[in-house]
C-alpha positions, 0 to 999 in steps of 0.5 A: 862215892868219893868224900869231898875235900879242900873247897868241897869239903868246907862247903859241906861242913859250912852247909851241915852247920847251917843245916843243923842249927836250924833243926830242933833238939829232937830231930837232931836226936832223930837224925844221929840214931837213924841217919838219913840217905846222902841225897836227903837234906835235914827238914828245917826248924824254927831254931837250935843251937849252934856247936860249941866253942872249941875252948868250951870243956865237955858236958858232964853228965846231967844230975838228976832233978832234985826229986830223982827223976830225970827230964827227957832230954836226959834220958835220950842223952843216956839212951844214946850214950848207951847204944853207942857204946854197946855198938863199940862206937864213940859217944859223939854229940848229935850236933857234930854227926854228919848225915851217914854219907854212905847210907845211899849206897847201902840203901842201893845194895838192899842194906839198911842205912841205919846205925842205930840199928847196930849195922855198919856203913859198907866201906867205899873203894879207896876210902875205907872205914878204918884209914883206907888202904890207898896205894896205887894209881888215883888222882895224882898219886894221893893215895887212892887204890885198892882200899878194900883190904881184902887177900885173895881168898876174901879174908880180913888182912891183918898184921903189915902190908908188904913192901911191895905194896908200896913199890911206887914210892921206892921207885919215886924215891929212886929218882929223887935220889939220882937227882941230887947233888953230892951230899958235901958238895951240896953242904960245903959248896965243894967236895974234897974227894974231887979234884979240879977236874972233876975226878975222884972217888966220889960217885955223887953228882957234881954238875951244878948246871944240870941240878939247878936246871932239873931241881923242883920249885922250892917249898915257899916256906923258910928251911925250918932246918937253918932256923933251928940250927943256923945252918942247913946240912941239906944245903943246895939239895934242900927244898926249902928257901932261905940259904941258897944264894947265887948258887952257893949254900950260905948259912943264917948270916949269909956267909957262904960255907966252904970245906975250912968253915967252922960249921963243917966241925958243929954240923958235920953233915945230914948223917950226923944230926945235932943232938943224936948219938949212936951214930956209927961211922964205917969202921965200926960198921965195917967191923961187924960186917967183917965179923972182926968185932971182939966179942970173947967176953959174950963167948965165954958168957954162952959157953958158961950157960952151954956147959950148965945146960949140958950138966958140966957145971952146977952154975948157969953163970958167974956173978953179975956185977951190980955196982956198975949198974944205973938203978932203974927207977920208973915208979910214978913215971909215963913210958912210951912204948917201943913202937914199930915204924911210928916209935920213931926218933921225931915221935919220941922228941914229941912225947918228950916235949909233951911230958913223957918221962921214959922212952924206948927205941923201936924193936931192933933184930940182933942178927941184923945189928951183928950184921951191921945192917944201917937201917937196923943201926939207926933204930938205936940213935938217941936224942939228948932230950930223951933223958931216960932211953932205952932200946929194945932187942928182938932175938931167939938165939942165946949166943947172939942175944949175948953178943949184941948185948956186949956190943950195946954196953960198950958201943951205944948210949943208952939207960936200959936194954929191954927184950922183946918177948911180946911182938906177935908177928909170926916172922919173929915167931919163925925165928923163936923171938918175940912172944914165941920166947915166952914158950921157950922158958930154957931159951928165955932163961938162957938169953936173960942170964947171959944178957944180964951177965954181960951188961955190966953198966946197963940194966936189963928189962923185959917185955912180954904179953900174959902168955904167947898162945893160951895153955888151958891144959897146963894154966888152967886156972886163968885161961891158960896164961902163965906170965905169973909164972914167969915173973917170979923166975925173971927176978931171979934170973937178973932182970932190972924191971918187967913190963907186962901187956894184958893181953896173949899174943893170940889176940893181938889188939882184938880184945881190951887189956885184962888189968885184973890178970895184970893184978894177979901177976903183981900179986905173985912177985917175990921181989918188990924192989923190982919195978913192974910197968903194965900197958894196955888201953890207957887213953886218959889220966883217969885210967893211968891212976886207977891202975896205978891205984888198984893193979899193983903196978909201979908205972904205966906205959902207953902205946896206941894212946899215945899215937892217937894222942900224944898229949896224953902225957900232959893229961897225966901229968896235969890230971885234967882232960885237954880239949886241945884245938885243931890249931894246936894239934896242927902245931904238934904236927909242924913240931913232928915234921921239923923234928923229921927234918933234922933227923932225915935231912931238908932235901927231897928224899928227907922230906918225902921220908918225913912224910911218910912217917907223918902219914903213918902218924896220921893214920893212927891220930884220926881216930882221936875224938875231940873230948868237946865232942863227946857226951861222956868221959872219960874216952875209951881206946875201944870207941869208934868215931862215927863221921863227924863235923869238928868245930873247925874246917881243920879240925874236921880234916884231922878227924878224916879217915881218908888217905886223900885228907891225910896227904893234903895235911903233910903238903900243908908243910912239906910241898906237893907230893912227886909224881907217883906217889902213893900211900899204903898204911904199914899197918893193915888195920888202918886200911880194911873194908869191915865185913857186915857180920864182923864184931866191933871194936877191933883195934889197931894191931902189931904196932907195940913191940 
């Protein structure tokens, strides 16, 4: 039972539209409430309405008649909406709903095919309901694989997939890397570390004949990096066309590049992307790895804290240097949450373009930064378009957090530093970090006080949940949650802003955020000059405005809502619902791709890295249901879409939950996937088979830091 793709998908869409257009309204409603088996064609009728155009706004709820009664059509519509939302499903207009593709399989297994009776469809192998956990083997390596989303014990998988699940991709990447030229030779047509006889320190390949003999065919598109910068640092390794002439890398004007070219100073290479800061040289990384970086200032602060804890001092720390710090003003601004994996620099650039005011980088581990790990240091990078940018640090050790605060204060370009007290992952909890830090009050105080003292020029912020785990014995008044107790203390310890996620760590994302409790926390604040930011389930500008007006917050942070529709920031600024067309959404995907090629490079390795992160984003944004297809507004983040036919073939493909379709979308921009490629979403909530007795509405997990 494979879902159609390519020409088959286009044919099925056209066929469905023709069948739906020939149905009466009553038959369309009946099909929506009780879809027929996949093999059973809908009955034809005399006439019917065609789906609305992409530019049309969603129909508002019809007002009752003047005499107080409503029409049968309106009553049926309201009933459909009520039943859909009760099941946790998006109330999609009947004319767009697809006849259930898995009804026949369910019927054969003895299960009812009627979603109208509240039962779920079975998720077939390789195409699971919530994104498909594709991975190993399959046709052309395009993500066919497990699809079950269950562990050996048969339980629902949670959290994140392991690196071993993507081992095939790692092997494919090694092969790609082995076939590339030395990066300097590819860029400047010569390597300064090689002599005329081909001897020197450079370990890269310099054999042009062998390289071009084994190089795959170029992607039939002009190089986006060349178009943006005027030169492509990937050079001869680039997968695109437009700047390789006679086996030489040339600039936009056709001039051959050399080590003496002015471009060598303007664009240093793929390791130093244009417009990015916090790119650390080998000398700085070496100081961290060899442990010779001067941390004397932070060490003194840590010793002062230890003296206070031992009773040798009455004062925990010395005075904080307030005059040198920037003042944080988040009031009324939209903030992008720190998002693991998907909150990368290209995605943040896209959100800034769409109206985001404040961005926060991906969570970085303090211990890994102090060890000079390149992968962790790369998470600190900032693009020049990010006007207000913060980095988020995670750690449970007071001394390490103080040291990394000094490193950031002296070496990192950012506007504020955020402490992660909200991550629910067990890996962080074992280190005493993430949300577990909320239960370690003394360690939390030490980290906040020490970091606040060490940071002379950058404000310190903190993001937490309503609790790590509920403690009903100690805090019975709010269901065991205790964030309201910590807020006044954090203000005294030295934070410059606080962000609250309206769930406990135990809940992860399985229940709606409790904004009433957020309001209770706001009432307990002692210093209202410190910005109070909150997040949880925001997917529309109405929800954002409601929280700002009624729940005592100064700003709204958006996480999963931005992943599903990054143009949410535009809607929040303009206070309107954007019935965005499929072509406009594809243009955003193209922008992300171009930003990724500038950031990771346009060589084979950069193309595949961009593809991987684009696929991770597509595994979230496929949940978006166009507002023109909904019967009720505003949309809710816990609504799950039923299979639907979009207003165009592209809109249907963008709403697909099949990893095969996501891969095909990337191939439109990044060329064919390499041999052996397999995509497994990092977050398992995008790759599962829902058991029949599972509750509706469980959402994406372990994304926000």
